[in-house]
N, C-alpha and C positions, 0 to 999 in steps of 0.2 A: 558497067564498071569493069575495069580490067582486074582480074585475079592477081594478087600480090603474094610474094613470099616474105612473111614477117617473122622475125626472130623476137620472142618475148623472153625475158630474163626476169626471175624473181629472186631477189636476195633477202637477207633477214631482217631488213627494216620493217617497222610497222607499217601497215597498210596493204596487207596481201590481197585484200578484197578488190583493190584497184587493178591488180594483175589478172585476177579472176574475171572481173567484169570486161577488162580490155580483150582477153582471149575469147570470151563468149561472144562479144560484140563482133571482133574479127572473124570468127568462125560463122556467125549469123550472116555475114556479108559475103561469104564464100571464099576467104582468103585462106592460103596455105600457111598454116601457123606452126612454127617450130618453137620448142621450149627448152630453157635450161633453168633448173632450179639449184640454188645453192644449199648446202647442208642446212645452214640456218634458216634459208628460205623455206625449206620443208617444214622445219619446226614451227615457224612463224605462221605459215599456212594453215597447219592444223590447229594451232592454238587459236588464231583469230577467227578461222572460218569453219573449222570442223572437217575441212577436206583434207584427204591425204595426198601426198605427192603423186601416188599411183593413180588415184581418181582424176586429178587434174591432167596428168599425162595422157589418160584415156580420151581427153576431150581434143587433143591436138593432133597434127598430121605426123609429128616426129618429135621426139624428146631425146635430149642428150645429157649424159653425166657430165657434171661440172668439172670432173678431173680428167676427162678424155681429149687430151690435146691433139689427138689425131682425127677427131669428128670434123665434119665439113665446115662448120662455123669458125674453125681455127685457121682456115685458109682464105686468103684474099681472092682466090679464084672461085670460091663458093658464093653463088649469087644469092643476095637477098636484097630486098627493096627497102626494107628498114629494119633497125634493131632497136628495141625499147627495153629499157631496164627499169621495171616498175614493181614494187618499190625498189629504190636504189640505196643501199646503206652507205654511209660515209666511207667505210673501208673499200667498198667496191669503187665508189667515185674517185677516191684518193688514188687507188691502184691504176684506174683508167688514166686519170689526169697526169700520172707520172710514169706511165708506160711499164708499170709492174703487172704483167700478165701471168699471175701465178694460177690461174684456172680459165676454164673454158669462157667464162662470161667476160672476163677482162680481155682475153685474147680475141674473142669474137668482136667486142667493141673496138678494139685496135684495128681489126680488118675492115669493120664497117666505116 
């Protein structure tokens, strides 16, 4: 299997465990996993799983701040093989659907 660069984004919607399981599965299969967690994603992650954002960021190859619009995923020239927003809040989905890229998650989705 070819190693892929996968961007995983966690937002504040319920279901943080799905994002954690996805990250661990991708890492287990040797993929290059990049991560963005929203502010409310961090809160939900800790509340639902007991994991801190710092702990989860330690499991991936690269993590980005959701407000850093200079980060690689904010550019269409930054190569990723897939972007997954899991879980995806309605706010994030609406922002992506309407081109309102107010943070790195929405901007990365635009570029992907």
